[in-house]
Backbone and ligand atoms as CSV (ligand in chain L), in Angstrom:
chain,resi,resn,atom,element,x,y,z
A,1,MET,N,N,157.186,153.033,57.852
A,1,MET,CA,C,157.677,153.613,59.135
A,1,MET,C,C,159.110,154.084,58.947
A,2,SER,N,N,159.413,155.326,59.412
A,2,SER,CA,C,160.773,155.856,59.246
A,2,SER,C,C,161.725,155.166,60.212
A,3,LEU,N,N,163.015,155.304,59.906
A,3,LEU,CA,C,164.035,154.686,60.776
A,3,LEU,C,C,163.913,155.269,62.208
A,4,GLY,N,N,163.666,156.620,62.285
A,4,GLY,CA,C,163.521,157.267,63.576
A,4,GLY,C,C,162.402,156.681,64.375
A,5,SER,N,N,161.213,156.533,63.784
A,5,SER,CA,C,160.097,156.030,64.609
A,5,SER,C,C,160.274,154.577,64.964
A,6,TRP,N,N,160.946,153.804,64.065
A,6,TRP,CA,C,161.220,152.393,64.403
A,6,TRP,C,C,162.152,152.368,65.632
A,7,MET,N,N,163.149,153.213,65.643
A,7,MET,CA,C,164.090,153.189,66.766
A,7,MET,C,C,163.428,153.671,68.044
A,8,ARG,N,N,162.616,154.712,67.917
A,8,ARG,CA,C,161.937,155.223,69.134
A,8,ARG,C,C,160.994,154.186,69.736
A,9,ASN,N,N,160.518,153.260,68.904
A,9,ASN,CA,C,159.657,152.194,69.423
A,9,ASN,C,C,160.451,151.019,69.967
A,10,HIS,N,N,161.768,151.170,70.044
A,10,HIS,CA,C,162.640,150.159,70.672
A,10,HIS,C,C,163.458,150.867,71.766
A,11,PRO,N,N,162.740,151.343,72.794
A,11,PRO,CA,C,163.411,152.186,73.810
A,11,PRO,C,C,164.526,151.472,74.558
A,12,HIS,N,N,164.391,150.179,74.749
A,12,HIS,CA,C,165.435,149.474,75.497
A,12,HIS,C,C,166.741,149.484,74.703
A,13,PHE,N,N,166.627,149.292,73.402
A,13,PHE,CA,C,167.812,149.351,72.520
A,13,PHE,C,C,168.435,150.760,72.618
A,14,LEU,N,N,167.616,151.805,72.510
A,14,LEU,CA,C,168.121,153.179,72.589
A,14,LEU,C,C,168.745,153.478,73.945
A,15,GLU,N,N,168.116,152.928,74.973
A,15,GLU,CA,C,168.649,153.092,76.316
A,15,GLU,C,C,170.072,152.516,76.431
A,16,THR,N,N,170.250,151.353,75.831
A,16,THR,CA,C,171.576,150.718,75.869
A,16,THR,C,C,172.600,151.553,75.105
A,17,VAL,N,N,172.197,152.065,73.950
A,17,VAL,CA,C,173.097,152.907,73.167
A,17,VAL,C,C,173.443,154.174,73.953
A,18,TYR,N,N,172.402,154.752,74.576
A,18,TYR,CA,C,172.636,155.967,75.370
A,18,TYR,C,C,173.631,155.706,76.512
A,19,GLN,N,N,173.413,154.579,77.191
A,19,GLN,CA,C,174.286,154.249,78.335
A,19,GLN,C,C,175.733,154.104,77.888
A,20,PHE,N,N,175.917,153.457,76.747
A,20,PHE,CA,C,177.246,153.265,76.185
A,20,PHE,C,C,177.870,154.632,75.847
A,21,ALA,N,N,177.069,155.505,75.193
A,21,ALA,CA,C,177.580,156.830,74.785
A,21,ALA,C,C,177.903,157.651,76.047
A,22,GLU,N,N,177.064,157.584,77.047
A,22,GLU,CA,C,177.305,158.367,78.278
A,22,GLU,C,C,178.624,157.930,78.933
A,23,HIS,N,N,178.799,156.615,79.054
A,23,HIS,CA,C,180.039,156.101,79.686
A,23,HIS,C,C,181.272,156.513,78.846
A,24,THR,N,N,181.118,156.448,77.523
A,24,THR,CA,C,182.238,156.795,76.641
A,24,THR,C,C,182.607,158.269,76.813
A,25,PHE,N,N,181.613,159.147,76.829
A,25,PHE,CA,C,181.891,160.583,77.002
A,25,PHE,C,C,182.535,160.856,78.342
A,26,ILE,N,N,182.061,160.211,79.378
A,26,ILE,CA,C,182.611,160.451,80.714
A,26,ILE,C,C,184.085,159.991,80.736
A,27,ARG,N,N,184.380,158.863,80.105
A,27,ARG,CA,C,185.777,158.376,80.068
A,27,ARG,C,C,186.652,159.334,79.241
A,28,LEU,N,N,186.046,159.947,78.234
A,28,LEU,CA,C,186.856,160.816,77.343
A,28,LEU,C,C,186.981,162.235,77.896
A,29,ASP,N,N,186.331,162.480,79.001
A,29,ASP,CA,C,186.306,163.863,79.563
A,29,ASP,C,C,187.724,164.502,79.690
A,30,PRO,N,N,188.725,163.765,80.220
A,30,PRO,CA,C,190.050,164.402,80.332
A,30,PRO,C,C,190.586,164.868,78.966
A,31,VAL,N,N,190.316,164.077,77.926
A,31,VAL,CA,C,190.800,164.474,76.593
A,31,VAL,C,C,190.029,165.700,76.097
A,32,VAL,N,N,188.710,165.653,76.299
A,32,VAL,CA,C,187.858,166.772,75.864
A,32,VAL,C,C,188.284,168.056,76.590
A,33,LYS,N,N,188.556,167.898,77.883
A,33,LYS,CA,C,188.955,169.057,78.684
A,33,LYS,C,C,190.259,169.666,78.128
A,34,LYS,N,N,191.190,168.784,77.746
A,34,LYS,CA,C,192.460,169.252,77.175
A,34,LYS,C,C,192.241,169.992,75.868
A,35,LEU,N,N,191.344,169.447,75.038
A,35,LEU,CA,C,191.049,170.085,73.753
A,35,LEU,C,C,190.332,171.427,73.981
A,36,GLY,N,N,189.593,171.500,75.066
A,36,GLY,CA,C,188.789,172.704,75.365
A,36,GLY,C,C,187.321,172.384,75.077
A,37,TYR,N,N,186.470,172.675,76.096
A,37,TYR,CA,C,185.044,172.383,75.921
A,37,TYR,C,C,184.421,173.195,74.785
A,38,GLU,N,N,184.875,174.474,74.644
A,38,GLU,CA,C,184.315,175.342,73.625
A,38,GLU,C,C,184.604,174.773,72.225
A,39,ARG,N,N,185.892,174.414,72.049
A,39,ARG,CA,C,186.271,173.868,70.727
A,39,ARG,C,C,185.543,172.553,70.457
A,40,SER,N,N,185.485,171.681,71.498
A,40,SER,CA,C,184.841,170.384,71.311
A,40,SER,C,C,183.348,170.581,70.977
A,41,ASN,N,N,182.759,171.576,71.600
A,41,ASN,CA,C,181.358,171.874,71.318
A,41,ASN,C,C,181.190,172.271,69.842
A,42,ARG,N,N,182.091,173.077,69.328
A,42,ARG,CA,C,181.992,173.493,67.917
A,42,ARG,C,C,182.102,172.290,66.992
A,43,TRP,N,N,182.955,171.323,67.337
A,43,TRP,CA,C,183.131,170.155,66.468
A,43,TRP,C,C,181.969,169.161,66.592
A,44,LEU,N,N,181.434,169.067,67.816
A,44,LEU,CA,C,180.459,167.994,68.051
A,44,LEU,C,C,179.023,168.363,67.704
A,45,LYS,N,N,178.680,169.664,67.863
A,45,LYS,CA,C,177.252,170.022,67.786
A,45,LYS,C,C,176.620,169.660,66.417
A,46,GLY,N,N,177.377,169.803,65.326
A,46,GLY,CA,C,176.837,169.479,63.990
A,46,GLY,C,C,176.451,167.982,63.888
A,47,PRO,N,N,177.448,167.078,64.115
A,47,PRO,CA,C,177.139,165.660,64.030
A,47,PRO,C,C,176.048,165.228,65.052
A,48,GLU,N,N,176.081,165.849,66.221
A,48,GLU,CA,C,175.059,165.477,67.246
A,48,GLU,C,C,173.666,165.879,66.737
A,49,ASP,N,N,173.576,167.078,66.216
A,49,ASP,CA,C,172.289,167.582,65.676
A,49,ASP,C,C,171.813,166.630,64.561
A,50,PHE,N,N,172.716,166.258,63.660
A,50,PHE,CA,C,172.354,165.429,62.506
A,50,PHE,C,C,171.807,164.070,62.981
A,51,ALA,N,N,172.541,163.420,63.867
A,51,ALA,CA,C,172.181,162.060,64.310
A,51,ALA,C,C,170.893,162.105,65.164
A,52,LYS,N,N,170.806,163.072,66.044
A,52,LYS,CA,C,169.624,163.100,66.928
A,52,LYS,C,C,168.358,163.552,66.202
A,53,GLN,N,N,168.555,164.341,65.140
A,53,GLN,CA,C,167.374,164.745,64.366
A,53,GLN,C,C,166.751,163.557,63.686
A,54,ILE,N,N,167.604,162.673,63.131
A,54,ILE,CA,C,167.096,161.487,62.429
A,54,ILE,C,C,166.327,160.587,63.395
A,55,VAL,N,N,166.901,160.377,64.576
A,55,VAL,CA,C,166.336,159.401,65.496
A,55,VAL,C,C,165.215,160.021,66.361
A,56,PHE,N,N,165.465,161.242,66.860
A,56,PHE,CA,C,164.550,161.789,67.904
A,56,PHE,C,C,163.801,163.047,67.491
A,57,ASP,N,N,164.022,163.535,66.247
A,57,ASP,CA,C,163.456,164.833,65.882
A,57,ASP,C,C,163.919,165.905,66.848
A,58,CYS,N,N,165.205,165.838,67.147
A,58,CYS,CA,C,165.847,166.680,68.149
A,58,CYS,C,C,165.788,168.164,67.808
A,59,ARG,N,N,165.627,169.072,68.789
A,59,ARG,CA,C,165.614,170.490,68.564
A,59,ARG,C,C,166.873,171.168,69.156
A,60,MET,N,N,167.863,170.364,69.555
A,60,MET,CA,C,169.134,170.863,70.082
A,60,MET,C,C,168.923,171.850,71.249
A,61,CYS,N,N,168.197,171.374,72.224
A,61,CYS,CA,C,167.985,172.235,73.414
A,61,CYS,C,C,169.262,172.343,74.246
A,62,GLY,N,N,170.215,171.437,74.047
A,62,GLY,CA,C,171.468,171.514,74.791
A,62,GLY,C,C,171.407,170.972,76.204
A,63,GLN,N,N,170.273,170.435,76.569
A,63,GLN,CA,C,170.025,169.931,77.925
A,63,GLN,C,C,169.237,168.630,77.786
A,64,CYS,N,N,169.888,167.597,77.270
A,64,CYS,CA,C,169.152,166.418,76.866
A,64,CYS,C,C,168.635,165.604,78.064
A,65,ILE,N,N,167.313,165.340,78.058
A,65,ILE,CA,C,166.762,164.503,79.134
A,65,ILE,C,C,166.029,163.289,78.521
A,66,LEU,N,N,166.478,162.915,77.330
A,66,LEU,CA,C,165.829,161.797,76.633
A,66,LEU,C,C,165.700,160.548,77.510
A,67,HIS,N,N,166.782,160.231,78.249
A,67,HIS,CA,C,166.765,159.038,79.052
A,67,HIS,C,C,165.764,159.106,80.191
A,68,SER,N,N,165.326,160.337,80.542
A,68,SER,CA,C,164.323,160.507,81.598
A,68,SER,C,C,162.913,160.606,81.031
A,69,THR,N,N,162.801,160.593,79.702
A,69,THR,CA,C,161.476,160.746,79.091
A,69,THR,C,C,161.269,159.642,78.044
A,70,GLY,N,N,161.595,158.412,78.422
A,70,GLY,CA,C,161.326,157.271,77.567
A,70,GLY,C,C,161.980,157.339,76.191
A,71,MET,N,N,163.164,157.991,76.119
A,71,MET,CA,C,163.867,158.204,74.848
A,71,MET,C,C,162.943,158.899,73.840
A,72,THR,N,N,162.089,159.778,74.333
A,72,THR,CA,C,161.175,160.552,73.501
A,72,THR,C,C,161.498,162.021,73.759
A,73,CYS,N,N,161.781,162.776,72.716
A,73,CYS,CA,C,162.239,164.158,72.914
A,73,CYS,C,C,161.095,165.021,73.433
A,74,PRO,N,N,161.221,165.619,74.619
A,74,PRO,CA,C,160.132,166.449,75.149
A,74,PRO,C,C,159.962,167.739,74.371
A,75,MET,N,N,161.034,168.155,73.658
A,75,MET,CA,C,160.951,169.422,72.920
A,75,MET,C,C,160.114,169.275,71.675
A,76,SER,N,N,159.722,168.042,71.292
A,76,SER,CA,C,158.824,167.887,70.162
A,76,SER,C,C,157.370,168.032,70.595
A,77,CYS,N,N,157.132,168.187,71.923
A,77,CYS,CA,C,155.802,168.557,72.415
A,77,CYS,C,C,155.564,170.009,72.005
A,78,PRO,N,N,154.436,170.340,71.358
A,78,PRO,CA,C,154.226,171.704,70.871
A,78,PRO,C,C,154.262,172.737,71.993
A,79,LYS,N,N,154.048,172.302,73.221
A,79,LYS,CA,C,154.114,173.265,74.364
A,79,LYS,C,C,155.520,173.269,74.976
A,80,ASN,N,N,156.423,172.466,74.407
A,80,ASN,CA,C,157.818,172.423,74.923
A,80,ASN,C,C,157.881,172.106,76.412
A,81,LEU,N,N,156.981,171.298,76.910
A,81,LEU,CA,C,156.973,170.969,78.333
A,81,LEU,C,C,158.169,170.101,78.683
A,82,ARG,N,N,158.719,170.302,79.857
A,82,ARG,CA,C,159.780,169.381,80.356
A,82,ARG,C,C,159.170,168.398,81.338
A,83,ASN,N,N,157.931,168.646,81.763
A,83,ASN,CA,C,157.173,167.732,82.619
A,83,ASN,C,C,155.783,167.625,82.037
A,84,GLY,N,N,155.368,166.465,81.694
A,84,GLY,CA,C,154.053,166.331,81.089
A,84,GLY,C,C,153.347,165.097,81.587
A,85,PRO,N,N,152.165,164.830,81.086
A,85,PRO,CA,C,151.466,165.605,80.068
A,85,PRO,C,C,150.774,166.827,80.653
A,86,CYS,N,N,150.316,167.704,79.733
A,86,CYS,CA,C,149.519,168.859,80.167
A,86,CYS,C,C,148.097,168.329,80.422
A,87,GLY,N,N,147.199,169.230,80.697
A,87,GLY,CA,C,145.809,168.766,80.981
A,87,GLY,C,C,144.993,168.567,79.737
A,88,GLY,N,N,145.600,168.713,78.567
A,88,GLY,CA,C,144.762,168.733,77.352
A,88,GLY,C,C,144.803,167.502,76.469
A,89,VAL,N,N,145.431,166.426,76.996
A,89,VAL,CA,C,145.518,165.219,76.164
A,89,VAL,C,C,144.114,164.723,75.805
A,90,ARG,N,N,143.944,164.396,74.522
A,90,ARG,CA,C,142.605,163.959,74.096
A,90,ARG,C,C,142.319,162.515,74.546
A,91,ALA,N,N,141.070,162.126,74.503
A,91,ALA,CA,C,140.677,160.779,74.961
A,91,ALA,C,C,141.387,159.683,74.182
A,92,ASN,N,N,141.741,159.982,72.923
A,92,ASN,CA,C,142.417,158.951,72.108
A,92,ASN,C,C,143.954,159.022,72.299
A,93,GLY,N,N,144.427,159.807,73.278
A,93,GLY,CA,C,145.855,159.879,73.535
A,93,GLY,C,C,146.598,160.816,72.600
A,94,HIS,N,N,145.850,161.656,71.855
A,94,HIS,CA,C,146.505,162.563,70.917
A,94,HIS,C,C,146.654,163.965,71.546
A,95,CYS,N,N,147.451,164.775,70.828
A,95,CYS,CA,C,147.833,166.113,71.346
A,95,CYS,C,C,146.688,167.106,71.214
A,96,GLU,N,N,146.608,167.997,72.203
A,96,GLU,CA,C,145.588,169.046,72.192
A,96,GLU,C,C,145.839,170.046,71.069
A,97,VAL,N,N,147.147,170.367,70.830
A,97,VAL,CA,C,147.506,171.382,69.854
A,97,VAL,C,C,147.518,170.818,68.447
A,98,LEU,N,N,148.073,169.604,68.299
A,98,LEU,CA,C,148.140,168.958,66.986
A,98,LEU,C,C,147.362,167.664,67.044
A,99,PRO,N,N,146.066,167.704,66.748
A,99,PRO,CA,C,145.186,166.528,66.990
A,99,PRO,C,C,145.616,165.272,66.237
A,100,GLU,N,N,146.363,165.473,65.136
A,100,GLU,CA,C,146.773,164.304,64.329
A,100,GLU,C,C,147.960,163.584,64.957
A,101,MET,N,N,148.567,164.218,65.945
A,101,MET,CA,C,149.827,163.668,66.523
A,101,MET,C,C,149.530,162.998,67.877
A,102,ARG,N,N,150.162,161.820,68.125
A,102,ARG,CA,C,150.019,161.233,69.464
A,102,ARG,C,C,150.745,162.089,70.468
A,103,CYS,N,N,150.217,162.189,71.669
A,103,CYS,CA,C,150.873,163.016,72.678
A,103,CYS,C,C,152.255,162.468,72.975
A,104,VAL,N,N,153.230,163.361,72.943
A,104,VAL,CA,C,154.630,163.023,73.227
A,104,VAL,C,C,154.741,162.350,74.613
A,105,TRP,N,N,153.944,162.825,75.547
A,105,TRP,CA,C,154.075,162.356,76.930
A,105,TRP,C,C,153.395,160.994,77.115
A,106,VAL,N,N,152.357,160.752,76.357
A,106,VAL,CA,C,151.752,159.389,76.371
A,106,VAL,C,C,152.807,158.390,75.899
A,107,GLU,N,N,153.469,158.758,74.810
A,107,GLU,CA,C,154.527,157.869,74.269
A,107,GLU,C,C,155.682,157.756,75.253
A,108,ALA,N,N,156.044,158.858,75.886
A,108,ALA,CA,C,157.172,158.829,76.834
A,108,ALA,C,C,156.865,157.882,77.988
A,109,PHE,N,N,155.647,157.957,78.529
A,109,PHE,CA,C,155.278,157.065,79.636
A,109,PHE,C,C,155.284,155.615,79.181
A,110,GLU,N,N,154.712,155.352,78.034
A,110,GLU,CA,C,154.669,153.956,77.516
A,110,GLU,C,C,156.085,153.418,77.355
A,111,ARG,N,N,156.944,154.204,76.709
A,111,ARG,CA,C,158.289,153.721,76.403
A,111,ARG,C,C,159.162,153.577,77.654
A,112,SER,N,N,158.963,154.469,78.608
A,112,SER,CA,C,159.796,154.395,79.830
A,112,SER,C,C,159.581,153.067,80.549
A,113,GLY,N,N,158.392,152.475,80.369
A,113,GLY,CA,C,158.101,151.153,80.983
A,113,GLY,C,C,158.941,150.052,80.399
A,114,HIS,N,N,159.585,150.303,79.270
A,114,HIS,CA,C,160.457,149.281,78.647
A,114,HIS,C,C,161.936,149.608,78.866
A,115,MET,N,N,162.199,150.478,79.812
A,115,MET,CA,C,163.600,150.877,80.052
A,115,MET,C,C,164.010,150.522,81.482
A,116,PRO,N,N,164.664,149.369,81.656
A,116,PRO,CA,C,164.995,148.923,83.021
A,116,PRO,C,C,165.994,149.794,83.736
A,117,VAL,N,N,166.820,150.523,83.012
A,117,VAL,CA,C,167.897,151.320,83.679
A,117,VAL,C,C,167.412,152.710,84.048
A,118,TYR,N,N,166.844,153.417,83.069
A,118,TYR,CA,C,166.487,154.824,83.301
A,118,TYR,C,C,164.962,155.060,83.395
A,119,GLY,N,N,164.176,154.005,83.224
A,119,GLY,CA,C,162.732,154.176,83.169
A,119,GLY,C,C,162.144,154.896,84.374
A,120,HIS,N,N,162.711,154.654,85.572
A,120,HIS,CA,C,162.187,155.297,86.782
A,120,HIS,C,C,162.337,156.813,86.757
A,121,GLU,N,N,163.242,157.312,85.916
A,121,GLU,CA,C,163.450,158.759,85.857
A,121,GLU,C,C,162.264,159.516,85.257
A,122,MET,N,N,161.320,158.757,84.730
A,122,MET,CA,C,160.098,159.362,84.199
A,122,MET,C,C,159.389,160.108,85.331
A,123,LEU,N,N,159.644,159.739,86.573
A,123,LEU,CA,C,158.963,160.384,87.715
A,123,LEU,C,C,159.761,161.582,88.277
A,124,PHE,N,N,160.810,161.978,87.584
A,124,PHE,CA,C,161.578,163.133,88.032
A,124,PHE,C,C,160.835,164.411,87.550
A,125,ILE,N,N,160.863,165.427,88.398
A,125,ILE,CA,C,160.366,166.715,87.935
A,125,ILE,C,C,161.547,167.519,87.468
A,126,ASN,N,N,161.515,167.924,86.216
A,126,ASN,CA,C,162.620,168.632,85.607
A,126,ASN,C,C,162.443,170.137,85.670
A,127,PRO,N,N,163.533,170.893,85.868
A,127,PRO,CA,C,163.412,172.355,85.790
A,127,PRO,C,C,163.085,172.774,84.344
A,128,PRO,N,N,162.577,173.977,84.172
A,128,PRO,CA,C,162.278,174.447,82.803
A,128,PRO,C,C,163.552,174.433,81.946
A,129,VAL,N,N,163.383,174.362,80.641
A,129,VAL,CA,C,164.558,174.337,79.753
A,129,VAL,C,C,165.263,175.704,79.793
A,130,ASN,N,N,166.570,175.662,79.790
A,130,ASN,CA,C,167.375,176.887,79.777
A,130,ASN,C,C,167.692,177.248,78.326
A,131,ARG,N,N,167.036,178.262,77.804
A,131,ARG,CA,C,167.164,178.604,76.374
A,131,ARG,C,C,168.578,179.082,76.033
A,132,GLN,N,N,169.360,179.466,77.056
A,132,GLN,CA,C,170.718,179.931,76.762
A,132,GLN,C,C,171.578,178.793,76.216
A,133,LEU,N,N,171.159,177.556,76.428
A,133,LEU,CA,C,171.976,176.398,75.981
A,133,LEU,C,C,171.558,175.941,74.600
A,134,GLU,N,N,170.502,176.510,74.043
A,134,GLU,CA,C,169.982,176.055,72.756
A,134,GLU,C,C,171.078,176.105,71.700
A,135,GLY,N,N,171.165,175.024,70.875
A,135,GLY,CA,C,172.123,175.001,69.788
A,135,GLY,C,C,173.483,174.434,70.177
A,136,SER,N,N,173.678,174.172,71.455
A,136,SER,CA,C,175.003,173.640,71.871
A,136,SER,C,C,174.882,172.123,72.083
A,137,SER,N,N,176.055,171.495,72.210
A,137,SER,CA,C,176.094,170.042,72.345
A,137,SER,C,C,175.684,169.642,73.745
A,138,ALA,N,N,174.653,168.815,73.843
A,138,ALA,CA,C,174.195,168.341,75.165
A,138,ALA,C,C,175.245,167.448,75.842
A,139,TRP,N,N,176.038,166.753,75.009
A,139,TRP,CA,C,177.087,165.891,75.601
A,139,TRP,C,C,178.156,166.727,76.280
A,140,ILE,N,N,178.564,167.818,75.614
A,140,ILE,CA,C,179.577,168.681,76.225
A,140,ILE,C,C,178.969,169.349,77.466
A,141,ASN,N,N,177.713,169.774,77.383
A,141,ASN,CA,C,177.089,170.427,78.527
A,141,ASN,C,C,176.955,169.447,79.709
A,142,MET,N,N,176.812,168.165,79.385
A,142,MET,CA,C,176.789,167.152,80.459
A,142,MET,C,C,178.160,167.091,81.132
A,143,LEU,N,N,179.237,167.140,80.326
A,143,LEU,CA,C,180.569,167.050,80.898
A,143,LEU,C,C,180.894,168.254,81.753
A,144,THR,N,N,180.506,169.445,81.317
A,144,THR,CA,C,180.799,170.633,82.100
A,144,THR,C,C,179.813,170.781,83.293
A,145,GLY,N,N,178.687,170.099,83.225
A,145,GLY,CA,C,177.707,170.163,84.305
A,145,GLY,C,C,176.731,171.323,84.171
A,146,VAL,N,N,176.883,172.118,83.105
A,146,VAL,CA,C,176.036,173.324,82.952
A,146,VAL,C,C,174.575,172.896,82.642
A,147,ASP,N,N,174.409,171.667,82.146
A,147,ASP,CA,C,173.036,171.201,81.822
A,147,ASP,C,C,172.207,170.985,83.085
A,148,ASN,N,N,172.896,170.858,84.244
A,148,ASN,CA,C,172.207,170.631,85.482
A,148,ASN,C,C,172.025,171.859,86.310
A,149,GLU,N,N,172.544,172.974,85.796
A,149,GLU,CA,C,172.486,174.223,86.574
A,149,GLU,C,C,171.242,175.044,86.174
A,150,VAL,N,N,170.584,175.561,87.160
A,150,VAL,CA,C,169.485,176.468,86.885
A,150,VAL,C,C,170.063,177.875,87.005
A,151,PRO,N,N,169.828,178.749,85.987
A,151,PRO,CA,C,170.371,180.106,86.065
A,151,PRO,C,C,170.030,180.778,87.402
A,152,LYS,N,N,171.017,181.459,87.968
A,152,LYS,CA,C,170.849,182.030,89.319
A,152,LYS,C,C,169.609,182.908,89.429
A,153,ALA,N,N,169.353,183.657,88.345
A,153,ALA,CA,C,168.226,184.617,88.363
A,153,ALA,C,C,166.888,183.902,88.559
A,154,TRP,N,N,166.837,182.597,88.244
A,154,TRP,CA,C,165.583,181.856,88.380
A,154,TRP,C,C,165.320,181.464,89.838
A,155,GLY,N,N,166.404,181.441,90.636
A,155,GLY,CA,C,166.258,180.964,92.015
A,155,GLY,C,C,165.886,179.517,92.021
A,156,GLY,N,N,165.388,178.983,93.116
A,156,GLY,CA,C,164.936,177.588,93.168
A,156,GLY,C,C,166.077,176.600,93.131
A,157,THR,N,N,165.702,175.350,93.004
A,157,THR,CA,C,166.682,174.252,93.100
A,157,THR,C,C,167.262,173.895,91.750
A,158,SER,N,N,168.508,173.449,91.765
A,158,SER,CA,C,169.119,173.011,90.504
A,158,SER,C,C,168.926,171.480,90.352
A,159,GLN,N,N,168.409,170.852,91.379
A,159,GLN,CA,C,168.258,169.397,91.355
A,159,GLN,C,C,166.879,169.012,90.782
A,160,ARG,N,N,166.889,167.900,90.090
A,160,ARG,CA,C,165.597,167.353,89.704
A,160,ARG,C,C,165.006,166.626,90.893
A,161,VAL,N,N,163.703,166.645,90.990
A,161,VAL,CA,C,163.045,166.072,92.162
A,161,VAL,C,C,162.283,164.814,91.721
A,162,GLU,N,N,162.425,163.742,92.491
A,162,GLU,CA,C,161.725,162.498,92.141
A,162,GLU,C,C,160.411,162.410,92.900
A,163,LEU,N,N,159.359,162.020,92.205
A,163,LEU,CA,C,158.058,161.821,92.842
A,163,LEU,C,C,157.950,160.376,93.325
A,164,VAL,N,N,157.337,160.226,94.515
A,164,VAL,CA,C,157.180,158.876,95.091
A,164,VAL,C,C,155.722,158.710,95.438
A,165,LEU,N,N,155.158,157.529,95.125
A,165,LEU,CA,C,153.769,157.238,95.420
A,165,LEU,C,C,153.708,156.536,96.773
A,166,SER,N,N,152.987,157.165,97.720
A,166,SER,CA,C,152.803,156.527,99.043
A,166,SER,C,C,151.311,156.570,99.373
A,167,GLU,N,N,150.991,156.195,100.639
A,167,GLU,CA,C,149.558,156.213,101.029
A,167,GLU,C,C,149.005,157.626,101.009
A,168,GLU,N,N,149.908,158.626,101.173
A,168,GLU,CA,C,149.437,160.028,101.138
A,168,GLU,C,C,149.264,160.524,99.724
A,169,GLY,N,N,149.555,159.688,98.743
A,169,GLY,CA,C,149.486,160.097,97.346
A,169,GLY,C,C,150.889,160.400,96.843
A,170,TRP,N,N,151.015,161.197,95.808
A,170,TRP,CA,C,152.305,161.509,95.218
A,170,TRP,C,C,152.994,162.576,96.044
A,171,THR,N,N,154.205,162.282,96.448
A,171,THR,CA,C,154.984,163.258,97.241
A,171,THR,C,C,156.413,163.311,96.665
A,172,SER,N,N,157.085,164.397,97.012
A,172,SER,CA,C,158.480,164.525,96.588
A,172,SER,C,C,159.365,163.589,97.383
A,173,GLY,N,N,160.234,162.846,96.672
A,173,GLY,CA,C,161.083,161.853,97.351
A,173,GLY,C,C,162.326,162.482,97.938
A,174,GLN,N,N,162.609,163.795,97.737
A,174,GLN,CA,C,163.816,164.421,98.272
A,174,GLN,C,C,163.495,165.572,99.180
L,1,SF4,S1,S,165.937,166.724,74.883
L,1,SF4,FE1,FE,167.050,168.411,73.819
L,1,SF4,S2,S,169.045,167.552,73.125
L,1,SF4,FE2,FE,167.691,165.810,73.709
L,1,SF4,S3,S,166.738,165.132,71.782
L,1,SF4,FE3,FE,165.337,166.644,72.720
L,1,SF4,S4,S,165.909,168.705,71.873
L,1,SF4,FE4,FE,167.577,167.215,71.435
């Protein structure tokens, strides 16, 4: 088993590391702002790509939602879905497109159940990925807030929507 898959199978550990990194970046924001977000992005995107590739098979979408998907990268889904699973999951829990691979979303749901802090975010509906952010640092995009913006031309909401299960079935919580 590779280091990456071992770590992905310890989602609570990854969640703790993520939480620490998130708090650290938020605290460092004034310094990053002084240095310039553009410059910081140039310095950070290489190391971020390197580390996240080892652990998450990251594709540098620039809009990281790992903590909302069981610390499982949604961009490794062959359909690049930001909300899954699709309707094609096989009976054995494997992918419709790559039958030898377990469905990314089956794993995301399983792992989110072991994440006491962010696990509930699995029920958020995410906007489609913004390809304009591809290749940039998701941490810097989090600080500038651009990762949460939906391009104006797309219309619609920039907020993620949480699903709630009630007697009427699944409804939007917002
Ligand atoms: S969600 Fe985006 S930034 Fe996060 S690991 Fe996946 S490709 Fe990388």
